[in-house]
C-alpha positions, 0 to 999 in steps of 0.5 A, a space after each residue: 351570792 353571799 350578802 356583805 354583812 352575813 355570818 356566812 361571809 364572816 366565816 368564809 373570810 375568817 377561814 381564808 384569812 386565818 386557816 393556813 395551808 396545811 392546817 385544819 380547824 373544827 367547825 366550833 373553832 371556826 365559829 369562835 374565830 368568826 365571832 360566835 362560839 355557839 354557831 358551829 352548825 351555821 359554819 357547816 351551812 357556810 361551808 355548803 354555800 361557799 361560792 368558790 371552794 377552789 379559793 376558800 379552802 372549806 376542806 380544811 374544816 373538820 369535826 371536833 372529833 377529828 373526823 373529816 365531816 362532809 364535803 361537797 366534792 365528796 369525802 374521798 376528795 376532802 381526805 385527799 386534799 387534807 393529806 396533800 397539804 
């Protein structure tokens, strides 16, 4: 369960609201959109605690270098999801 006033909740809501189908965003960009441009690592933690990845598209968050980064469903699944949007 994600608390109502947590940074994790803010990150997940921002991802759902602002990163559209077919788009990708870096951890750092998402931290900035969520209101803390120095919290890229915390964004990674928020992605790991995503309670409903089928709805909140955490596969759209990638590293600043353009590499896919880690994904709970496996990196092959993340790459597949990104290429099919």
